[in-house]
C-alpha positions in Angstrom: 227.7 66.3 56.1 231.0 67.1 54.4 230.2 68.8 51.1 232.7 69.8 48.4 232.4 72.4 45.7 234.7 72.1 42.7 235.0 74.3 39.6 237.0 74.4 36.4 236.7 77.3 34.0 236.0 75.3 30.8 234.6 71.9 29.8 238.1 70.9 28.5 239.8 71.5 31.9 240.2 68.6 34.3 238.8 68.7 37.9 240.7 65.5 39.0 243.1 67.4 41.3 240.2 68.9 43.2 238.2 65.7 43.4 241.3 63.7 44.6 241.8 66.3 47.4 238.1 65.9 48.4 238.5 62.1 48.5 241.5 62.4 50.8 239.4 64.7 53.1 236.5 62.3 53.3 234.1 64.6 51.4 230.7 62.9 51.1 229.0 64.9 48.3 230.6 67.0 45.6 229.1 69.7 43.4 231.0 70.5 40.2 230.6 73.4 37.8 232.5 73.6 34.5 232.3 77.3 33.8 233.9 80.6 34.6 233.9 81.9 38.2 233.4 85.5 37.1 230.0 85.5 38.7 227.9 83.3 41.0 225.4 82.3 38.4 226.5 78.7 38.3 223.9 75.8 38.5 225.8 73.4 40.8 226.8 76.3 43.1 223.1 77.3 43.4 222.1 73.7 43.9 224.7 73.2 46.7 223.6 76.4 48.4 220.0 75.1 48.4 221.1 71.7 49.7 223.2 72.6 52.7 221.9 72.4 56.2 223.0 73.4 59.7 226.2 71.6 60.7 227.4 70.9 57.2 231.0 71.7 56.3 231.4 73.2 52.8 234.9 72.7 51.4 236.7 74.1 48.4 240.2 73.3 47.2 241.0 77.0 47.1 239.0 80.2 47.3 239.4 80.9 43.6 237.3 77.8 42.9 234.1 79.3 44.6 234.5 82.9 43.6 236.7 85.2 41.6 235.6 88.5 43.1 235.4 89.6 46.7 231.7 90.6 46.7 230.5 87.2 45.4 232.9 85.4 47.8 231.5 87.2 50.8 227.9 86.8 49.7 228.4 83.0 49.2 230.1 82.5 52.5 227.4 84.6 54.2 224.8 82.4 52.7 226.6 79.3 53.9 227.1 80.7 57.4 223.5 81.9 57.5 222.4 78.3 57.1 224.5 77.3 60.1 227.1 75.6 57.9 230.9 76.2 57.9 233.1 77.2 55.0 236.6 75.7 54.7 239.2 76.4 52.0 241.9 73.7 52.0 244.7 75.8 50.3 244.2 78.9 52.4 243.5 76.9 55.6 240.6 79.3 56.5 238.2 79.0 59.4 235.4 81.5 59.0 234.1 81.1 62.5 236.8 83.4 63.9 237.3 87.2 63.3 240.8 86.5 61.9 239.3 83.9 59.5 236.7 86.4 58.3 239.3 89.0 57.8 241.6 86.6 55.9 238.6 85.5 53.8 238.3 89.1 52.5 242.0 89.4 51.9 242.2 86.1 49.9 239.0 87.0 48.1 240.6 90.3 46.9 243.7 88.3 45.9 241.6 86.0 43.8 239.9 88.9 42.1 243.3 90.5 41.4 244.5 87.3 39.9 241.5 87.2 37.6 242.3 90.7 36.4 245.9 89.7 35.8 244.8 86.7 33.8 242.5 88.9 31.6 245.3 91.4 31.1 247.8 88.7 30.1 245.3 87.3 27.7 244.6 90.7 26.1 248.4 91.3 25.8 248.9 87.9 24.1 246.1 88.5 21.7 247.4 92.0 20.8 250.9 90.5 20.1 249.4 87.7 18.0 247.4 90.2 16.0 250.5 92.3 15.3 252.2 89.1 14.1 249.1 88.2 12.0 248.7 85.0 13.9 245.4 85.8 15.6 242.4 86.3 13.5 239.8 86.0 16.3 236.7 83.8 16.3 235.6 82.9 12.8 232.5 84.8 11.7 229.5 82.7 11.7 227.8 82.1 8.4 224.1 82.4 8.4 221.8 81.4 5.5 220.3 84.9 4.9 217.2 83.6 3.1 216.4 81.2 5.9 217.0 83.9 8.5 214.7 86.4 6.7 212.1 83.7 6.3 212.1 82.8 10.1 212.1 86.5 11.1 209.1 87.1 8.9 207.3 84.2 10.6 208.3 85.7 14.0 207.2 89.3 13.1 203.9 87.9 11.7 203.2 86.2 15.1 203.5 82.7 13.6 206.3 81.8 16.0 208.1 83.2 18.9 211.6 84.7 18.7 212.8 81.7 20.8 211.3 79.3 18.2 213.0 81.2 15.4 216.4 81.0 17.2 216.0 77.3 17.7 215.1 76.7 14.1 218.1 78.7 13.0 220.4 77.3 15.7 221.3 80.8 16.9 221.9 82.2 20.4 219.8 85.2 21.4 222.7 87.8 21.1 223.6 86.6 17.6 219.9 86.5 16.5 219.1 90.0 17.7 222.4 91.5 16.4 221.6 90.1 13.0 218.0 91.4 13.2 219.4 94.8 14.0 222.0 94.6 11.2 219.4 93.7 8.6 216.8 96.2 10.0 214.2 93.5 10.4 
């Protein structure tokens, strides 16, 4: 089976270009993640790796869509090859069945990792300039009803509910919840 894997970094980005390329290539099944490629903890990637079988051809529009660091790229391709499937990158025209293809995979993987580092560097530079010009204030601080927070924490500490239940009732993510607990000394 011809299987495609597409990824965009945010929910706002459009995957249409990748999907169109897959349609032109006759891809039969597509897996799509809408999140960063900084690590391999992506639900559709995991599902695809669990689905593939011997003889399948896994296609990506470019290597940067499946991984942004060399280690993850090599691990993912090793998993694909371990199942008897092939990995194809349209943009880089890679064939991982050959020694040259395997070597080039590593080179292109390193280039994708370098590009991610460049992106992060440019982003940090842009933020620094915007801060100097007083145009960037950062993410607005979340306002939390302190009385409700203390009440839910008291119920949590008394064993009346779990921390997860408290977070859900307060509509907070774990890192925000525990940071606030620490700040208040609860």
